[in-house]
C-alpha positions in Angstrom: -24.0 -2.7 -0.7 -24.5 -3.1 -4.4 -22.3 -5.2 -5.9 -23.7 -4.6 -9.8 -22.4 -0.6 -9.1 -19.1 -1.7 -8.7 -16.4 -3.0 -10.9 -13.5 -5.6 -10.5 -10.8 -3.5 -9.5 -13.1 -2.2 -6.5 -14.5 -5.6 -5.8 -10.9 -6.6 -4.2 -11.4 -3.4 -2.0 -14.4 -4.2 -0.8 -13.7 -8.1 0.0 -10.5 -6.0 2.3 -12.9 -3.7 4.1 -15.2 -6.1 5.2 -12.6 -8.4 6.0 -11.4 -5.9 8.1 -14.9 -5.2 9.7 -15.0 -9.1 10.2 -11.7 -8.8 11.6 -12.3 -5.7 13.6 -16.0 -7.9 15.0 -14.0 -10.6 16.5 -11.6 -8.7 18.1 -14.2 -7.4 20.2 -15.6 -10.4 20.7 -12.7 -11.9 22.0 -12.0 -8.9 24.4 -15.2 -9.2 25.6 -14.2 -12.8 25.4 -11.0 -12.3 27.5 -13.0 -10.0 30.5 -14.9 -13.5 30.8 -12.1 -15.6 30.7 -9.0 -14.0 32.0 -6.8 -17.1 32.1 -6.8 -16.5 28.2 -5.0 -13.9 26.2 
């Protein structure tokens, strides 16, 4: 992802998108983790 291509305005958008991607990754990981440990919800 070329950061130089985006202006300052879309920088916040990119950060938000990356945060969402990270959140979805965490959710996926926690889901698989919950299957291993059903006691933790």
